[in-house]
C-alpha positions as CSV (number, residue, x, y, z in Angstrom):
1,M,-16.7,-4.0,-9.9
2,S,-17.2,-7.7,-10.5
3,D,-15.1,-9.5,-12.9
4,Y,-18.0,-10.1,-15.3
5,A,-19.3,-6.4,-15.2
6,A,-15.9,-5.6,-16.8
7,K,-17.2,-7.4,-19.9
8,G,-19.5,-5.0,-21.1
9,F,-22.5,-2.6,-20.6
10,W,-25.1,-5.3,-20.4
11,L,-23.3,-7.6,-17.9
12,A,-22.8,-4.4,-15.6
13,S,-26.5,-3.2,-16.2
14,Q,-28.2,-4.6,-13.2
15,P,-27.2,-6.3,-9.7
16,Y,-26.6,-10.2,-9.9
17,Q,-26.8,-13.0,-7.4
18,E,-24.5,-15.8,-8.4
19,N,-25.2,-19.3,-7.6
20,P,-22.6,-21.4,-5.6
21,P,-20.2,-23.5,-7.3
22,L,-20.3,-27.3,-7.2
23,V,-18.8,-28.9,-4.5
24,G,-18.3,-32.7,-4.2
25,S,-19.6,-35.5,-6.5
26,I,-23.0,-35.7,-7.8
27,S,-24.9,-37.7,-10.3
28,A,-27.4,-36.5,-13.1
29,D,-29.6,-37.7,-15.8
30,V,-28.6,-34.6,-18.0
31,A,-25.4,-32.4,-17.3
32,I,-25.3,-29.3,-19.7
33,V,-22.1,-27.6,-19.9
34,G,-22.6,-23.6,-20.5
35,G,-25.0,-21.5,-18.9
36,G,-25.9,-19.3,-21.8
37,F,-29.1,-19.0,-23.9
38,T,-28.7,-22.5,-25.1
39,G,-27.9,-24.2,-21.8
40,M,-30.7,-22.1,-20.0
41,S,-33.3,-23.2,-22.7
42,T,-32.3,-26.7,-22.7
43,A,-32.4,-27.0,-19.1
44,Y,-35.8,-25.5,-18.8
45,Y,-37.5,-27.6,-21.7
46,L,-35.9,-30.8,-20.3
47,K,-37.3,-30.3,-16.8
48,K,-40.8,-29.5,-18.3
49,A,-40.6,-32.7,-20.4
50,D,-39.6,-35.0,-17.4
51,P,-39.6,-33.3,-14.0
52,S,-38.3,-36.5,-12.6
53,Q,-35.2,-36.3,-14.4
54,R,-32.3,-34.5,-12.6
55,V,-30.8,-31.8,-14.9
56,V,-27.5,-29.8,-13.9
57,V,-26.1,-26.9,-15.6
58,L,-22.3,-26.4,-15.3
59,E,-21.3,-22.9,-16.0
60,S,-17.6,-21.9,-15.9
61,E,-18.0,-18.1,-15.0
62,V,-21.5,-16.9,-14.4
63,V,-24.7,-17.0,-16.2
64,G,-24.7,-15.2,-19.6
65,Y,-20.7,-14.6,-19.2
66,G,-20.0,-15.6,-22.7
67,A,-21.6,-14.4,-26.0
68,S,-25.2,-14.7,-24.4
69,G,-24.5,-11.8,-22.4
70,R,-22.2,-9.7,-24.3
71,N,-23.9,-9.7,-28.0
72,G,-25.9,-6.7,-29.6
73,G,-29.0,-7.7,-28.6
74,F,-30.6,-8.5,-31.8
75,A,-33.1,-11.3,-31.9
76,M,-33.7,-12.1,-35.8
77,T,-34.6,-14.6,-38.3
78,L,-31.1,-14.9,-40.1
79,M,-29.4,-18.2,-39.5
80,G,-25.9,-18.2,-40.8
81,L,-25.2,-15.5,-43.5
82,M,-27.4,-14.0,-45.9
83,L,-30.6,-15.9,-47.3
84,T,-29.0,-16.1,-50.7
85,T,-25.8,-17.6,-49.1
86,T,-28.1,-20.4,-47.5
87,A,-29.9,-20.9,-50.7
88,L,-26.4,-21.2,-52.5
89,R,-25.1,-23.6,-49.9
90,F,-28.0,-25.9,-49.2
91,G,-30.6,-24.9,-52.0
92,K,-33.8,-22.7,-52.1
93,E,-36.2,-25.1,-50.3
94,K,-33.8,-25.6,-47.4
95,A,-33.2,-21.7,-47.2
96,R,-37.0,-21.5,-46.9
97,I,-37.0,-24.1,-44.2
98,A,-34.3,-22.1,-42.3
99,H,-35.8,-18.8,-42.4
100,D,-39.2,-20.3,-41.2
101,F,-37.3,-21.7,-38.4
102,G,-35.8,-18.2,-37.5
103,H,-39.3,-16.7,-37.7
104,R,-40.6,-19.2,-35.4
105,A,-37.4,-18.5,-33.2
106,V,-38.3,-14.7,-32.9
107,E,-42.0,-15.4,-32.2
108,H,-40.6,-18.0,-29.4
109,L,-38.6,-15.3,-27.7
110,G,-41.3,-13.1,-27.5
111,E,-43.8,-15.5,-26.2
112,F,-41.2,-16.8,-23.7
113,V,-40.5,-13.4,-22.3
114,A,-44.2,-12.5,-22.0
115,E,-45.0,-15.7,-20.3
116,H,-42.3,-15.5,-17.7
117,N,-42.4,-11.8,-17.3
118,I,-38.7,-11.4,-18.1
119,D,-37.6,-7.7,-17.6
120,C,-34.9,-7.6,-20.6
121,D,-35.9,-4.3,-22.2
122,Y,-37.8,-6.2,-25.0
123,E,-38.9,-4.4,-28.1
124,K,-39.9,-5.4,-31.6
125,P,-39.2,-2.7,-33.8
126,G,-38.0,-4.5,-36.9
127,L,-34.3,-4.7,-38.7
128,L,-33.1,-2.0,-41.4
129,T,-30.4,-3.6,-43.4
130,V,-28.8,-0.5,-45.1
131,G,-27.2,-0.4,-48.4
132,T,-24.2,2.1,-48.4
133,N,-22.9,1.5,-52.1
134,P,-24.3,0.2,-55.3
135,A,-23.2,-3.4,-54.7
136,Q,-24.9,-3.5,-51.1
137,V,-28.0,-2.3,-52.7
138,K,-27.9,-4.9,-55.4
139,R,-27.2,-7.6,-52.9
140,L,-30.3,-6.5,-50.7
141,Q,-32.6,-6.2,-53.7
142,S,-31.8,-9.6,-54.7
143,E,-32.4,-10.8,-50.9
144,I,-36.0,-9.5,-51.3
145,R,-36.6,-11.0,-54.7
146,L,-35.3,-14.4,-53.3
147,G,-37.3,-13.9,-50.0
148,E,-40.5,-13.2,-52.1
149,S,-40.0,-16.3,-54.2
150,L,-39.8,-18.5,-51.3
151,G,-42.9,-17.2,-49.7
152,V,-41.2,-15.0,-46.9
153,K,-43.5,-12.4,-45.7
154,G,-42.7,-9.1,-43.8
155,L,-39.8,-7.9,-46.4
156,R,-40.0,-4.6,-48.2
157,W,-37.4,-2.2,-49.9
158,L,-37.1,1.6,-48.8
159,D,-35.3,3.6,-51.2
160,A,-33.3,6.6,-50.1
161,S,-35.9,9.1,-49.5
162,E,-38.2,6.6,-47.7
163,L,-35.4,5.5,-45.6
164,R,-34.4,9.1,-44.6
165,E,-37.9,9.3,-43.1
166,E,-37.0,6.7,-40.9
167,V,-33.3,7.0,-40.1
168,S,-31.2,9.7,-41.9
169,S,-27.6,9.4,-42.9
170,P,-25.6,10.8,-45.5
171,T,-24.1,7.2,-46.1
172,Y,-27.5,5.4,-46.8
173,L,-28.7,4.8,-50.5
174,G,-31.6,2.4,-49.4
175,A,-32.8,-0.4,-46.9
176,R,-34.4,-3.7,-46.9
177,Y,-36.7,-3.7,-44.0
178,E,-37.7,-7.1,-42.0
179,D,-40.5,-6.6,-39.5
180,Q,-39.3,-9.9,-37.7
181,C,-36.7,-8.7,-35.3
182,A,-36.6,-8.0,-31.6
183,L,-34.2,-6.1,-29.5
184,V,-33.2,-7.1,-25.7
185,N,-30.7,-6.5,-23.2
186,P,-29.3,-10.1,-23.6
187,A,-27.8,-10.4,-20.1
188,K,-31.2,-9.4,-18.6
189,L,-32.6,-12.0,-20.9
190,V,-30.1,-15.0,-20.2
191,R,-30.5,-14.1,-16.4
192,G,-34.3,-13.8,-16.7
193,M,-34.2,-17.3,-18.3
194,K,-32.4,-18.8,-15.4
195,V,-35.4,-18.2,-13.2
196,P,-38.0,-20.5,-15.1
197,A,-35.2,-23.1,-15.5
198,E,-34.5,-23.3,-11.7
199,G,-38.4,-23.1,-11.0
200,A,-38.8,-26.2,-13.2
201,G,-36.2,-27.9,-11.1
202,A,-33.0,-27.6,-12.8
203,E,-29.9,-27.1,-10.8
204,I,-27.3,-24.6,-11.8
205,Y,-23.9,-24.1,-10.6
206,E,-21.8,-21.1,-11.7
207,R,-18.0,-20.7,-11.2
208,T,-17.8,-24.3,-12.2
209,P,-15.5,-24.9,-15.3
210,V,-15.6,-28.3,-16.5
211,L,-11.7,-29.4,-16.8
212,S,-12.2,-32.6,-18.4
213,F,-14.8,-34.9,-19.8
214,R,-14.5,-38.7,-20.2
215,S,-16.9,-41.1,-21.7
216,G,-17.2,-44.7,-21.1
217,R,-19.9,-46.8,-19.4
218,A,-20.6,-43.7,-17.9
219,L,-19.9,-40.0,-18.7
220,W,-17.8,-37.9,-16.5
221,L,-17.4,-34.3,-16.0
222,E,-14.4,-33.1,-13.8
223,T,-14.5,-29.5,-12.1
224,P,-12.1,-27.8,-9.6
225,R,-14.2,-29.1,-6.4
226,G,-16.3,-31.8,-7.6
227,Q,-17.5,-34.1,-10.5
228,V,-20.7,-35.1,-12.1
229,E,-21.5,-38.5,-13.3
230,A,-24.1,-38.3,-16.0
231,K,-26.1,-40.3,-18.3
232,K,-26.4,-37.5,-20.9
233,V,-24.3,-34.8,-21.5
234,V,-25.2,-31.5,-23.5
235,F,-22.4,-29.0,-24.7
236,A,-23.8,-25.8,-25.1
237,T,-20.8,-24.1,-25.2
238,N,-20.6,-22.4,-28.9
239,A,-17.6,-20.2,-29.1
240,F,-16.1,-22.1,-26.2
241,S,-16.4,-25.4,-27.8
242,G,-12.7,-25.4,-28.5
243,R,-12.0,-26.2,-24.9
244,F,-12.9,-29.8,-25.6
245,P,-11.0,-32.0,-27.9
246,Q,-14.4,-33.9,-29.2
247,L,-15.5,-30.4,-30.7
248,Q,-12.2,-28.2,-31.6
249,S,-12.4,-29.2,-35.2
250,K,-16.0,-27.8,-35.9
251,A,-15.7,-24.2,-35.7
252,F,-13.4,-21.0,-35.1
253,P,-13.7,-18.7,-32.3
254,V,-14.2,-15.3,-34.1
255,Y,-14.2,-12.0,-32.2
256,T,-16.5,-9.1,-32.6
257,Y,-16.2,-6.0,-30.7
258,I,-18.6,-3.4,-29.8
259,V,-18.7,0.4,-28.3
260,L,-21.3,2.1,-26.8
261,T,-22.0,5.8,-26.3
262,E,-23.1,8.0,-23.4
263,P,-27.0,8.5,-23.4
264,L,-27.9,10.7,-26.4
265,T,-29.6,14.1,-26.0
266,R,-32.5,15.0,-28.2
267,Q,-30.4,17.6,-29.9
268,Q,-27.8,14.8,-30.9
269,M,-30.7,12.7,-32.1
270,A,-32.7,15.2,-34.1
271,P,-30.8,15.3,-37.4
272,I,-31.0,11.5,-37.2
273,G,-34.7,10.9,-36.4
274,W,-35.0,7.0,-35.8
275,G,-38.3,7.4,-34.1
276,G,-39.0,3.8,-34.9
277,R,-36.0,2.6,-33.0
278,Q,-35.2,-0.3,-35.6
279,G,-32.1,-2.4,-35.2
280,I,-29.7,-1.6,-38.2
281,E,-26.9,-3.7,-40.1
282,D,-25.1,-2.7,-43.2
283,A,-24.8,-5.1,-46.3
284,R,-20.9,-5.5,-45.8
285,N,-19.7,-8.8,-45.4
286,L,-17.9,-7.8,-42.3
287,I,-20.9,-6.0,-41.2
288,H,-21.5,-3.1,-38.7
289,Y,-24.4,-3.6,-36.4
290,Y,-26.1,-0.9,-34.4
291,R,-29.0,0.1,-32.3
292,L,-30.3,2.1,-29.5
293,T,-30.5,0.8,-25.9
294,A,-33.5,1.4,-23.6
295,D,-31.6,4.4,-22.0
296,N,-30.9,5.9,-25.6
297,R,-27.1,5.2,-26.0
298,L,-25.9,4.2,-29.4
299,L,-24.4,0.6,-29.6
300,M,-22.0,0.0,-32.6
301,G,-20.4,-3.0,-33.2
302,G,-18.7,-5.2,-36.0
303,D,-16.4,-3.8,-38.7
304,D,-14.0,-6.8,-38.5
305,A,-14.0,-10.3,-37.3
306,L,-10.8,-11.4,-35.8
307,I,-9.4,-14.9,-35.5
308,Y,-6.4,-15.4,-33.4
309,L,-3.7,-18.2,-33.9
310,G,-4.5,-21.0,-31.3
311,G,-8.0,-19.7,-30.7
312,P,-7.6,-18.2,-27.5
313,L,-10.7,-17.0,-25.8
314,D,-9.5,-14.1,-23.8
315,R,-9.0,-11.5,-26.6
316,D,-11.7,-9.0,-25.4
317,Y,-10.2,-5.8,-26.1
318,H,-8.7,-4.6,-29.5
319,A,-8.1,-1.1,-29.6
320,P,-8.0,-0.7,-33.6
321,T,-11.2,-2.0,-33.8
322,F,-12.7,0.3,-31.3
323,R,-11.2,3.2,-33.0
324,R,-12.8,2.2,-36.6
325,L,-16.2,1.6,-34.7
326,E,-15.8,5.3,-33.3
327,R,-15.0,6.7,-36.7
328,H,-17.9,5.0,-38.2
329,I,-20.3,6.7,-35.8
330,A,-19.0,10.0,-36.8
331,K,-19.2,8.9,-40.6
332,T,-22.8,7.3,-40.3
333,F,-24.2,10.0,-37.9
334,P,-22.2,13.2,-38.0
335,S,-24.4,14.8,-35.1
336,L,-22.8,12.3,-33.1
337,A,-19.0,12.9,-33.9
338,N,-18.5,14.1,-30.3
339,A,-20.7,11.7,-28.5
340,R,-18.6,10.2,-25.5
341,I,-17.9,6.6,-25.6
342,E,-18.3,5.0,-22.1
343,Y,-18.0,1.3,-22.7
344,R,-15.8,-1.0,-25.1
345,W,-15.8,-4.7,-25.1
346,G,-15.9,-7.9,-27.2
347,G,-15.9,-11.5,-27.3
348,P,-15.8,-14.8,-29.5
349,V,-18.7,-16.2,-31.6
350,S,-18.8,-19.5,-33.2
351,V,-18.3,-19.9,-36.9
352,P,-17.8,-23.1,-38.7
353,V,-15.9,-23.1,-42.0
354,D,-19.2,-22.8,-44.2
355,F,-20.8,-20.3,-41.8
356,Y,-23.6,-22.3,-40.7
357,P,-24.7,-23.9,-37.3
358,A,-24.5,-27.4,-36.5
359,V,-26.5,-29.4,-34.0
360,G,-26.4,-33.0,-33.2
361,Y,-24.6,-36.2,-31.3
362,V,-21.1,-36.3,-30.9
363,G,-19.8,-39.0,-32.9
364,N,-22.3,-41.9,-32.9
365,D,-23.0,-41.5,-29.1
366,K,-26.4,-40.6,-28.7
367,R,-25.4,-39.7,-25.1
368,V,-23.6,-36.7,-26.0
369,V,-25.3,-33.8,-27.6
370,Y,-23.8,-30.3,-29.1
371,S,-24.8,-27.1,-30.5
372,L,-22.4,-24.5,-31.8
373,G,-21.9,-22.3,-34.9
374,C,-24.4,-19.3,-34.2
375,V,-22.2,-16.9,-36.3
376,G,-23.2,-14.1,-34.2
377,H,-27.0,-14.6,-34.9
378,G,-27.8,-16.8,-32.0
379,V,-30.3,-14.6,-29.6
380,A,-33.3,-15.9,-31.1
381,M,-32.2,-19.3,-32.3
382,T,-30.7,-20.3,-29.1
383,T,-33.4,-19.5,-26.9
384,Y,-35.4,-21.7,-29.1
385,L,-32.9,-24.6,-29.6
386,G,-33.7,-25.8,-26.1
387,Q,-36.6,-28.0,-27.4
388,M,-34.8,-29.3,-30.3
389,L,-31.6,-30.2,-27.8
390,R,-34.3,-31.8,-25.4
391,D,-35.7,-34.0,-28.1
392,L,-32.0,-35.1,-29.1
393,V,-31.4,-36.0,-25.7
394,L,-34.6,-37.9,-25.2
395,E,-34.1,-39.4,-28.8
396,R,-37.3,-38.3,-29.9
397,R,-37.6,-38.1,-33.6
398,T,-39.7,-34.8,-34.2
399,D,-40.0,-32.0,-36.8
400,L,-37.1,-30.4,-35.0
401,T,-34.7,-33.2,-35.0
402,E,-35.4,-33.7,-38.9
403,L,-34.1,-30.2,-39.6
404,F,-31.5,-30.2,-42.3
405,W,-28.6,-28.8,-39.9
406,V,-29.2,-31.4,-37.2
407,N,-26.5,-34.2,-37.3
408,R,-25.2,-32.5,-40.7
409,R,-21.6,-33.0,-41.5
410,V,-19.4,-30.3,-40.4
411,I,-16.4,-29.5,-42.5
412,P,-13.3,-30.2,-40.2
413,L,-11.0,-27.5,-39.6
414,P,-7.3,-28.4,-40.1
415,P,-4.9,-28.4,-37.0
416,E,-2.9,-25.3,-36.4
417,P,-1.1,-23.2,-37.8
418,F,-3.3,-23.9,-40.8
419,R,-6.4,-23.5,-39.2
420,F,-5.4,-20.0,-38.5
421,A,-4.3,-19.4,-42.2
422,L,-7.5,-20.8,-43.1
423,G,-9.9,-18.6,-40.9
424,D,-7.6,-15.6,-41.6
425,G,-7.6,-16.0,-45.3
426,L,-11.3,-16.2,-45.4
427,R,-11.7,-13.1,-43.2
428,R,-9.3,-11.2,-45.5
429,A,-11.1,-12.3,-48.6
430,L,-14.4,-10.9,-47.0
431,A,-12.7,-7.6,-46.1
432,T,-11.0,-7.2,-49.8
433,Q,-14.4,-7.5,-51.3
434,D,-15.9,-5.0,-49.1
435,A,-13.1,-2.6,-49.7
436,W,-13.3,-3.0,-53.5
437,E,-17.1,-2.5,-53.5
438,A,-16.5,0.6,-51.2
439,R,-13.9,2.2,-53.8
440,K,-16.4,1.8,-56.5
441,T,-19.2,4.0,-54.8
């Protein structure tokens, strides 16, 4: 088994041919650090905009090794947390703008997959956000009312009886349905995005970690066996941004974990229904997210969001969370209580202190661009962000570069150990609210 295949079902789901690492010194017009959705999309759109530019991608492991190859595979409109949270943080008009961007991002993903014939198990069944206690129901119904007031289409409420016709669980009291949500095998998607990026002329080097970054008259990226002198640099590093001092204070690496069952039989699924194959989340703060894969396995993720002192990037296994996820499967769908768990994995996502994405220039240097803060909802957003990052790199002023989270001031994180105390304190506050609401059921 390859090292990346041990990182989860998606990364092990198909053979993969790695590109060789960078050896020697090269120059580039644009060097992109990170070979995930953001990096592949940015490379593609930069080369399409100006084929004469030399665009180089440096990936520390293999394409999709980080969150792009390990997430739940939900391509949704959501940016940050709930729509009501965005409205509270930035105002209703900006919440509407954000949802419109998310809607376009989901549309773009479907169009990109079709245009480039990417085999990634794409389907668009919509999203059910279920309420399992009265407080969650109230929150979801408030979301629908806010969405309707902002002109958001495609939202509706399903009461308990209507929801049972779609998916039956003894824990469900109702659900918000949104039609704008697709499901994919994310590792197949990001590897599929590599093909048109290379076809457009981008150079992609794998097993090429960036050991240091220096800026002066030129921009220098040092790697184990070479170096790149670049005119522009894009940090498409999300949860791995903490490796670079220029980005360390912008976001926490927060861990989410997933378990995956064996392929489920008709007998196991019969009491559940789920013929529509919708993606499902619950309305907790620390959500559970779950779905069926193309071969009819149940993927169950979430339950907690762990932060570790010092921000390590290798805490991919957490037995207590795996056990809780397995118990949650049995609670949600009793017919699956004895379903065998065949895969367990995890990884970090990028979370700013205000739980919202950030894109822009590093400091006042328009030669250096960054993107981070997907908060676990980056599948659609990051495949679309390549166009925004393209415009920032080329210093174009467009509708995308004028969006409110571009070059916004990100609340800086304090140094350790205060950073850990802040992050874990926020997590505990969210968990306490979840527990309180569950007790009042």
